C-alpha positions as CSV (number, residue, x, y, z in Angstrom):
1,M,-45.4,42.6,-1.2
2,K,-47.6,42.3,-4.4
3,K,-46.1,43.2,-7.7
4,S,-48.6,46.1,-8.3
5,V,-47.7,47.6,-4.9
6,V,-44.0,47.4,-5.8
7,I,-44.6,49.1,-9.1
8,R,-46.7,51.9,-7.5
9,T,-44.1,52.4,-4.8
10,A,-41.2,52.6,-7.3
11,A,-43.2,55.0,-9.5
12,S,-43.9,57.3,-6.6
13,A,-40.3,57.3,-5.6
14,A,-39.3,58.2,-9.2
15,L,-41.8,61.1,-9.2
16,C,-40.6,62.4,-5.9
17,L,-37.0,62.2,-7.1
18,S,-37.8,64.2,-10.2
19,L,-39.8,66.9,-8.3
20,T,-37.1,67.3,-5.6
21,A,-34.4,67.7,-8.3
22,G,-36.6,70.4,-10.0
23,T,-36.4,68.6,-13.3
24,V,-39.1,68.3,-16.0
25,M,-40.6,64.9,-16.3
26,P,-39.4,63.3,-19.6
27,K,-41.7,61.6,-22.1
28,Q,-43.7,58.6,-21.1
29,A,-41.5,56.1,-22.8
30,F,-38.3,57.5,-21.3
31,A,-39.9,57.6,-17.9
32,W,-40.9,53.9,-18.2
33,D,-37.3,53.0,-19.2
34,W,-36.0,54.5,-15.9
35,L,-38.7,52.8,-14.0
36,S,-38.0,49.4,-15.6
37,A,-34.3,49.8,-14.8
38,G,-35.1,50.7,-11.2
39,L,-37.4,47.7,-10.8
40,A,-34.7,45.5,-12.3
41,L,-32.1,46.7,-9.9
42,F,-34.6,46.3,-7.0
43,Q,-35.3,42.7,-8.1
44,V,-31.6,41.9,-8.5
45,G,-30.9,43.3,-5.0
46,A,-33.7,41.1,-3.6
47,E,-32.3,38.1,-5.5
48,Y,-28.9,38.5,-4.0
49,A,-30.3,39.0,-0.5
50,Y,-32.2,35.8,-1.0
51,L,-29.0,34.1,-2.3
52,N,-27.0,35.3,0.8
53,K,-29.6,33.7,3.0
54,Q,-29.6,30.4,1.2
55,V,-25.8,30.2,1.0
56,S,-25.5,31.0,4.7
57,Y,-27.8,28.0,5.3
58,L,-25.8,25.6,3.2
59,D,-22.6,26.9,4.7
60,N,-23.8,26.2,8.3
61,K,-27.0,24.4,9.4
62,G,-27.6,22.8,6.0
63,R,-24.0,21.7,5.4
64,D,-24.7,18.0,6.1
65,E,-27.7,18.1,3.7
66,Y,-25.5,19.7,1.0
67,M,-22.8,17.0,1.7
68,G,-25.4,14.4,0.9
69,Q,-26.0,16.0,-2.5
70,I,-22.2,16.0,-3.2
71,K,-21.9,12.3,-2.3
72,D,-24.8,11.5,-4.6
73,K,-23.1,13.4,-7.4
74,Y,-19.6,12.1,-7.1
75,G,-20.0,8.7,-5.4
76,I,-18.1,7.4,-2.4
77,N,-14.9,5.5,-3.0
78,T,-14.1,2.8,-0.5
79,D,-10.4,2.2,-1.2
80,P,-9.1,1.4,2.3
81,T,-5.6,2.9,1.8
82,A,-6.9,6.2,0.4
83,N,-9.5,6.5,3.1
84,A,-7.1,5.7,5.9
85,M,-4.6,8.2,4.5
86,L,-7.2,10.9,4.1
87,G,-8.3,10.3,7.7
88,R,-4.7,10.8,9.0
89,I,-4.1,13.9,6.9
90,M,-7.4,15.5,8.0
91,T,-6.7,14.8,11.7
92,R,-3.2,16.2,11.5
93,L,-4.1,19.2,9.5
94,S,-7.1,20.0,11.6
95,D,-5.0,20.0,14.7
96,A,-2.5,22.3,13.0
97,V,-5.2,24.7,11.8
98,A,-6.7,24.8,15.3
99,L,-3.4,26.2,16.7
100,T,-4.2,29.6,14.9
101,D,-7.9,29.4,14.0
102,D,-10.3,27.8,16.4
103,S,-13.2,28.2,14.0
104,I,-12.4,24.8,12.8
105,V,-13.4,23.4,16.2
106,K,-16.9,24.8,15.8
107,K,-17.2,23.7,12.2
108,P,-15.0,20.7,11.6
109,Y,-14.6,19.4,8.0
110,N,-16.8,16.8,6.4
111,Y,-14.8,14.8,3.9
112,F,-14.7,11.7,1.8
113,V,-12.8,10.1,-1.1
114,N,-14.9,10.2,-4.3
115,N,-14.8,8.1,-7.5
116,D,-13.5,10.6,-9.9
117,K,-10.3,9.4,-11.5
118,S,-9.0,12.8,-12.5
119,F,-6.3,14.7,-10.4
120,N,-8.3,17.0,-8.2
121,A,-9.7,17.8,-4.7
122,F,-12.2,20.5,-3.7
123,C,-13.6,22.3,-0.7
124,T,-17.0,23.8,-1.0
125,L,-19.6,25.4,1.2
126,G,-20.0,24.2,4.8
127,H,-16.4,22.9,5.1
128,N,-17.4,20.1,2.9
129,M,-14.4,18.5,1.2
130,S,-13.7,15.6,-1.1
131,V,-10.5,14.2,-2.7
132,N,-10.7,12.4,-6.0
133,I,-9.3,8.8,-6.0
134,G,-7.3,10.0,-9.0
135,A,-5.3,12.3,-6.7
136,F,-4.2,9.3,-4.7
137,T,-3.3,7.2,-7.7
138,K,-1.6,9.9,-9.7
139,L,0.5,10.9,-6.7
140,N,1.4,7.3,-6.0
141,Y,-0.2,7.6,-2.6
142,N,2.5,10.1,-1.4
143,E,1.1,11.3,1.9
144,D,3.3,14.4,2.1
145,E,2.3,15.7,-1.3
146,L,-1.4,14.9,-0.8
147,A,-1.2,16.8,2.5
148,F,-0.3,19.9,0.6
149,V,-3.2,19.4,-1.9
150,I,-5.6,19.0,1.0
151,A,-4.1,21.8,3.1
152,H,-4.6,24.1,0.1
153,E,-8.3,23.3,0.0
154,M,-8.5,23.9,3.8
155,G,-6.9,27.3,3.2
156,H,-9.9,28.1,0.9
157,G,-12.3,26.8,3.6
158,Q,-10.8,28.7,6.5
159,K,-10.9,32.0,4.5
160,N,-14.5,31.4,3.3
161,H,-13.5,31.5,-0.3
162,P,-16.3,29.1,-1.4
163,A,-19.1,31.3,-0.1
164,A,-17.5,34.4,-1.6
165,G,-17.0,32.6,-4.9
166,V,-20.6,31.5,-5.1
167,K,-21.9,34.9,-4.4
168,R,-19.5,36.4,-7.0
169,A,-19.9,33.9,-9.9
170,L,-23.4,32.2,-9.7
171,P,-25.0,33.0,-13.1
172,L,-27.8,35.6,-12.9
173,S,-30.1,33.3,-14.9
174,I,-29.9,30.6,-12.3
175,L,-30.2,33.1,-9.5
176,A,-33.3,34.7,-11.0
177,A,-34.9,31.3,-11.5
178,L,-34.2,30.2,-8.0
179,Y,-35.5,33.5,-6.6
180,A,-38.7,33.3,-8.7
181,S,-39.5,29.9,-7.3
182,Q,-39.6,31.2,-3.7
183,N,-40.2,27.7,-2.4
184,Q,-39.0,25.9,0.7
185,N,-36.6,23.8,-1.2
186,T,-34.6,26.7,-2.7
187,A,-31.6,25.9,-0.6
188,S,-31.6,22.4,-1.9
189,D,-32.0,23.7,-5.5
190,I,-29.0,26.0,-5.0
191,G,-27.0,23.1,-3.7
192,A,-27.9,21.1,-6.7
193,A,-26.9,23.9,-9.0
194,L,-23.6,24.3,-7.2
195,V,-22.8,20.6,-7.2
196,T,-22.6,20.6,-11.0
197,T,-19.8,23.2,-10.9
198,I,-17.7,21.9,-7.9
199,G,-14.1,21.3,-8.7
200,T,-14.0,23.5,-11.8
201,A,-12.0,26.2,-10.0
202,K,-14.5,28.8,-11.5
203,W,-15.3,30.2,-8.1
204,V,-11.8,31.2,-7.0
205,T,-9.6,34.1,-8.0
206,K,-5.9,34.4,-8.4
207,P,-5.5,36.2,-5.0
208,M,-7.6,33.4,-3.4
209,E,-5.3,30.8,-4.8
210,T,-2.2,32.6,-3.7
211,Q,-3.5,32.9,-0.2
212,A,-4.5,29.2,-0.1
213,D,-1.0,28.2,-1.2
214,K,0.6,30.2,1.6
215,L,-1.8,28.7,4.2
216,A,-1.1,25.2,2.8
217,F,2.6,25.6,3.6
218,D,1.8,26.8,7.1
219,Y,-0.7,24.1,7.8
220,A,1.2,21.2,6.3
221,V,4.5,22.1,7.9
222,S,2.9,22.7,11.3
223,A,1.3,19.3,11.0
224,G,4.8,17.7,10.5
225,Y,4.7,17.1,6.8
226,N,7.8,17.4,4.6
227,V,8.7,21.1,3.9
228,G,9.7,20.2,0.4
229,A,6.4,18.4,-0.5
230,G,4.8,21.6,-1.9
231,A,7.5,22.0,-4.5
232,A,7.5,18.2,-5.2
233,L,3.8,18.3,-5.7
234,W,3.9,21.0,-8.4
235,Q,6.9,19.4,-10.0
236,H,4.8,16.2,-10.3
237,I,1.9,18.2,-11.8
238,L,4.2,19.8,-14.3
239,E,5.5,16.5,-15.4
240,Q,2.1,14.9,-15.6
241,N,0.7,17.6,-17.8
242,G,3.7,18.7,-19.8
243,S,2.7,21.4,-22.3
244,K,-0.8,20.1,-22.5
245,S,-3.7,22.0,-20.9
246,S,-5.6,19.1,-19.3
247,G,-6.3,17.5,-16.0
248,F,-5.3,19.2,-12.9
249,A,-3.4,22.0,-14.6
250,E,-6.4,23.1,-16.6
251,L,-8.3,23.8,-13.4
252,F,-5.9,26.6,-12.6
253,N,-5.2,28.0,-16.1
254,D,-6.3,31.5,-15.0
255,H,-4.4,31.3,-11.7
256,P,-0.7,31.1,-10.7
257,T,1.1,28.8,-13.0
258,S,2.5,25.4,-11.9
259,V,6.0,26.7,-12.5
260,S,5.6,29.7,-10.3
261,R,4.0,27.6,-7.6
262,R,6.8,25.1,-7.7
263,N,9.4,27.9,-7.6
264,N,7.7,29.7,-4.7
265,Y,7.6,26.5,-2.7
266,N,11.2,25.8,-3.5
267,K,12.1,29.2,-2.1
268,K,10.3,28.1,1.1
269,I,12.6,25.2,1.4
270,T,15.6,27.5,1.4
271,E,14.0,30.0,3.8
272,W,13.1,27.1,6.2
273,S,16.7,25.8,6.1
274,R,18.1,29.2,7.2
275,N,19.4,29.6,3.7
276,Q,21.5,26.5,3.8
277,V,19.7,24.1,1.5
278,K,18.9,24.8,-2.2
279,V,17.6,22.8,-5.1
280,N,18.4,23.5,-8.8
281,E,14.9,23.4,-10.4
282,E,16.3,22.4,-13.7
283,T,18.7,19.6,-12.7
284,G,17.6,18.5,-9.3
285,M,21.1,19.1,-7.8
286,I,20.9,19.6,-4.0
287,T,23.4,21.9,-2.4
288,V,23.9,22.1,1.4
289,A,25.8,24.9,3.0
290,G,26.9,26.0,-0.4
291,K,28.4,22.6,-1.3
292,P,27.1,20.0,-3.8
293,F,25.5,17.1,-2.0
294,Y,23.4,14.9,-4.3
295,T,21.5,14.8,-7.6
296,P,18.9,12.0,-7.5
297,A,18.6,9.5,-10.4
298,K,15.3,9.0,-12.1
299,T,13.2,6.2,-10.7
300,T,10.1,4.4,-12.0
301,N,7.8,6.8,-10.0
302,M,9.8,10.0,-9.6
303,S,11.9,12.4,-11.5
304,P,15.3,13.7,-10.1
305,Q,13.6,17.0,-9.3
306,E,10.6,15.7,-7.5
307,Q,12.9,13.5,-5.3
308,A,15.3,16.4,-4.8
309,F,12.6,18.6,-3.3
310,L,11.5,15.9,-0.8
311,I,15.1,15.2,0.2
312,A,15.9,18.9,0.5
313,G,12.8,19.3,2.7
314,N,14.2,16.8,5.2
315,L,17.6,18.5,5.1
316,A,15.9,21.9,5.7
317,A,14.4,20.5,8.9
318,V,17.9,19.7,10.2
319,F,19.0,23.3,9.8
320,H,15.8,24.8,10.9
321,D,15.9,22.9,14.2
322,G,19.7,23.5,14.7
323,R,20.6,19.8,14.6
324,Q,23.6,20.0,12.3
325,R,25.8,18.4,14.9
326,D,23.6,15.3,15.3
327,A,25.1,12.0,14.1
328,V,24.8,11.1,10.4
329,W,24.1,7.4,10.1
330,T,22.2,4.7,8.2
331,N,19.7,2.5,9.9
332,S,18.8,-1.2,9.3
333,S,16.2,-0.1,6.7
334,N,18.9,1.6,4.7
335,I,17.6,5.1,5.5
336,L,20.1,7.9,5.8
337,L,19.4,10.0,9.0
338,V,20.7,13.0,10.8
339,G,20.0,12.2,14.4
340,E,16.4,11.1,14.3
341,Q,15.5,13.1,11.1
342,P,15.2,10.8,8.1
343,I,16.8,12.3,5.0
344,M,16.5,9.7,2.2
345,S,16.5,6.0,1.3
346,L,19.8,4.7,0.1
347,D,18.2,1.8,-1.8
348,G,19.6,1.8,-5.3
349,V,21.9,4.8,-4.6
350,A,25.4,4.3,-6.0
351,E,28.2,4.8,-3.5
352,A,25.8,5.2,-0.6
353,G,28.7,5.1,1.8
354,T,30.4,8.0,0.1
355,L,27.1,10.0,0.2
356,E,26.9,9.5,4.0
357,S,30.5,10.6,4.4
358,N,29.9,13.6,2.2
359,L,27.0,14.7,4.3
360,K,29.0,14.3,7.5
361,D,31.7,16.5,6.2
362,I,29.3,19.2,5.0
363,L,27.4,19.3,8.3
364,S,30.6,19.3,10.3
365,S,32.0,22.1,8.3
366,S,28.7,24.1,8.5
367,S,28.6,23.6,12.2
368,T,32.2,24.9,12.6
369,V,31.3,28.0,10.5
370,S,28.1,28.5,12.5
371,E,30.0,28.3,15.8
372,K,32.7,30.7,14.6
373,A,29.9,33.1,13.5
374,A,28.3,32.8,16.9
375,E,31.6,33.4,18.6
376,N,32.3,36.4,16.5
377,K,28.8,37.7,17.2
378,K,29.3,37.2,20.9
379,K,32.8,38.8,20.7
380,N,31.4,41.8,18.8
381,S,28.7,42.1,21.4
382,K,31.3,42.1,24.2
383,D,33.4,44.6,22.3
384,S,30.4,46.8,21.9
385,V,29.7,46.6,25.6
386,A,33.4,47.3,26.5
387,T,33.4,50.3,24.1
388,T,30.3,51.7,25.7
389,E,31.8,51.2,29.2
390,T,35.0,53.0,28.0
391,K,33.0,55.8,26.7
392,M,31.0,56.0,29.9
393,T,34.3,56.1,32.0
394,M,35.8,58.8,29.8
395,R,32.6,60.8,30.1
396,Q,32.6,60.4,33.9
397,K,36.2,61.5,34.1
398,L,35.4,64.6,32.0
399,E,32.5,65.4,34.2
400,A,34.7,65.1,37.3
401,Y,37.4,67.2,35.8
402,T,34.9,69.9,34.8
403,S,33.4,69.9,38.3
404,Q,36.9,70.3,39.9
405,Q,37.6,73.3,37.6
406,Q,34.4,74.9,38.6
């Protein structure tokens, strides 16, 4: 439609509106202000309709084209350890997601390790994902913790947060310029504009972050990763950044804090353990079934708290699966286990034998308590049935007596 036609149509519509409402036409200048506003709104609406079309293209058919732009911008890192780890994580998490959301089968993720040395990962339009090599190095290639980072990004992807964020936050000046061009490469232009802002966390809101955190736990745990790795991850981030607003923490300075995220994931450990395993967030003391178990010592790579969350995650799995009666033992690699569930390495642990004995006593005691509780529950259930039967018998006798009297 030509601009002159648009203006005439809008003017006619304004005139009809004024006549229908029975109003007096204002002065020429005032009328033109309304017309200008109407035309501006009309154009913005057309621009957003155009944006929706182009975003939909990049999110679906054009996603591979968009991925090429991302790779050109960030560069492909060939670190074999990082790439092998990312491949394992994506395979396991994708299988876990597919259990509850089969859309991932129709649109599997594109992913790669990029050259950025900062601590970050991102998921953008089209299920296109990348993890900075800095995330691997700064987490010391800890696969459980990295799985939570990547599961968080997949949470954004599964809930279409990238597309919603683009439509919400793309600057009007960029949108207007792209719309004005009206050329066949607009989708590519939009992709180029978005590439410059990927990974800045400007597209996501606090509710989106909270939802992605929850999904990250569900996906990572379903994929078999350590239940405590979410808390350990955010503990690590806290320690890396301290009181400074830099690196990974800066990306989320208008979202849930690192402390709140760590604490929320710590609560998940306790919930998963059926309320049997807890970690003191300040000291790193692990309690099991209400009894002190272990406070890790600081190592070269980990604080007591970060270690504690990971150990507690393994212990939580024991209680979650009801395996408290499994044998507590130490294998030839000096790994403390409960049945087949690894708990922790005993390398460098003072009085490792005492620690093993302590865990045996705690689990044995908790099993006895659990069994007694189960017996009491069963007994109470039987008593309840017996009481009901007694009441039924008395009622039947009363009914019989009443019938005889009649």
